C-alpha positions, 0 to 999 in steps of 0.5 A, a space after each residue: 500500500 502506498 503512502 497516499 493510500 494510507 492517508 485518511 482524508 477528513 474534514 478539518 479547520 486550519 488555525 495557524 499550524 494546527 488542524 481541528 479534526 471535525 470527524 475525530 474531534 481532536 487537535 493535530 499539531 506539527 508533532 501529532 495529536 494534542 490531548 485536550 478535554 472534550 469541553 476545551 475542544 468545544 470552546 476552541 471550535 466555537 472561538 475558531 468558528 467565530 474568528 474575527 468576532 469577540 465572544 463574550 463569556 456569557 455566550 460561550 458558557 451558554 453555547 458549550 454548557 447549554 443545560 448545565 449551570 456553571 461558573 466562569 471558572 469552568 470556562 477559564 480553565 478551558 481557555 487555560 488548557 487550550 492555550 497550554 495545548 497550543 503553546 499560546 503563552 503570549 495569548 497571541 492565538 486566543 486573545 483576551 479582550 478586557 471586559 468583553 471576552 475572547 477573540 481569534 483574529 488569525 487566518 482560519 481555513 477549512 479543507 481536508 486533513 490527511 491523518 499522517 503523523 504530522 496531521 498535514 493539511 491539503 486543499 484549504 479554502 475559506 470558511 464561513 464562521 457561522 457554518 462551523 458552530 459546534 453542536 453541543 447535545 446535552 450529556 443528559 436531561 438531568 439539568 444539574 444546578 451548581 450552587 455555593 454555600 459557606 462553612 462555619 469557618 468561612 470556606 466556600 463550598 460548591 454543591 450540585 443538584 441533578 435528577 429528580 425523585 427522592 433525595 440521595 446525598 453523596 459525600 464529597 471525596 477526593 479527585 472529584 469536580 462537579 463539572 468535569 465529572 460529567 465529562 469523565 469516562 471514569 465518573 459520568 456513568 456513575 452520576 447518571 446511574 445515581 440520578 436516574 431515580 433520585 435527586 442527587 445532591 453532591 458537593 466538592 469538599 474543601 481543598 477539592 474541585 470547585 470549592 476553595 483549595 486554599 484551606 487551613 483545616 483538612 481533617 475528618 471533622 472538617 469534612 463532616 462539617 462540609 457535609 453538614 453545611 451542604 445538607 443544611 443548605 439544601 434543607 432536607 431533614 432525612 436522606 440516604 447517604 452514599 460514601 465512596 472511598 475516603 468518603 465512607 469515613 465521613 459518611 460513617 462519622 456523620 451518621 454516628 453524629 446525626 442518626 436522625 438525618 440518615 435513613 440509609 447508609 451505602 458505603 463503597 470501597 471504604 475502610 476503617 483504618 487509613 493506609 498509615 494505620 495498616 501494615 508497615 508496607 502500606 504505611 511506607 507506600 503512603 509516605 512515599 506517595 506523600 513526597 512524590 505528590 508534593 514534588 510531581 502532582 502538578 507537573 506537565 509530565 504525568 508519570 506520578 499521576 499515572 502511578 496513582 491512576 494505575 492503582 485506582 483504575 488498573 483496568 482502564 483504557 488508555 483514554 480513561 487513564 489519560 482523562 483521570 491523569 489530567 483530572 487529578 491535576 485539575 481537581 486539587 493542588 500538589 500541596 492539597 493532594 499531599 495533605 489529603 494523602 497524609 490525613 486520610 492515611 491516619 483515619 481510624 473510625 473503628 470506635 464510630 462504627 457501633 454508633 451507626 443506627 441506619 440500615 447499612 449496605 457495604 460493597 467492595 471488590 475483591 481485587 481493589 489495589 487502593 483499599 484492601 478487601 479486608 478493610 471493606 469486610 471490617 467496615 461491615 462487621 463493625 456496623 450493627 446489622 450491616 449487609 456486605 456485598 463482595 464484587 469481582 473486579 480490580 478497580 477501586 471504583 468500577 468502570 462502566 463496562 464491568 460487572 461490578 457496575 451493574 451489580 452496584 446499581 442493582 444493590 442500590 436500587 433494592 436497598 433504597 427501594 422507597 416505601 409505597 406512597 412515600 413522597 420526597 422533595 429535595 430541590 430548593 
């Protein structure tokens, strides 16, 4: 086969030395394909499609997030990622027009792109900006709303409400972002599944996601306070509570402190003892990760984050792993990442378990590389009357196409099955 025969010709938009591949929805530069999150690609495509016109923030947000309420922060981070991907440090390609918005005023052309290693372009022609406005079908009809509240110590917390039906509160846990999670191949199926039959209330805990990162107090008590703040802001008197990973400890502590508020407790991938409280090898591994997090978490080279990803989701596809690598950097700072690892490593909720009065469902996968299976069993054994469900798998949290995903939602649905004629409302 000749070189010409091997080239796959597709529609593209040319911006300086870059091609926006409209079939594969990616950017190609002189050195090959450039990684970019889907929403960032959509923002770039919208700006390029309207080249020569200043695009205000409100217009961009409405075009890219048509069915989701987001803050300017989501757009700002997309613009930052685009500039980083294009090497646009001097803001020459994507210009900021003070108090008005963003502008692409360089030459833009369209044509056919040959997908060789250099992403070269052939037969360009002039393009009408209005012909290339991207289509942005909503990820779901869940109509997520993002709001803010303040903790007693003055921190700003972001929380979200999506779906409809009886309430379900998900405790905040590490490596989450209220907006990015909907785009994530690691988390979006989880959110859709949880909000399918419920009004899902979740939040970004302090030091994480869209909530304040610059915090003095990171502790179990502080994270429980975050949960208290959010459920009080939403104003629901009684609700089922879901904890995942270190969010299980927060959920247990809240349920022990507020038995009148928690109707059901669901715990997945949790533990009674943090990594530094377990076997010596677990403690040594956690201490090593602390040091690496401070040095490498925010680096352009994702080598350390890939190590973390390999333990969190060892069976991820390359695309899932790449997204999770980037999610880590965009979810928290290196200092916060190290502090999270340090503090959660010292968790010991053994004494709280007998104080949980709510009906409890505990789930854990056999081959979890982040949290040993025995920790899940210990969690269930310590809570009076708790039901324990063991699942097959190796990922700390299940991916969409593995059996544990279907089993998780089956167990949740059975456990949270509403009583006949029960009525709930959680929206404010």
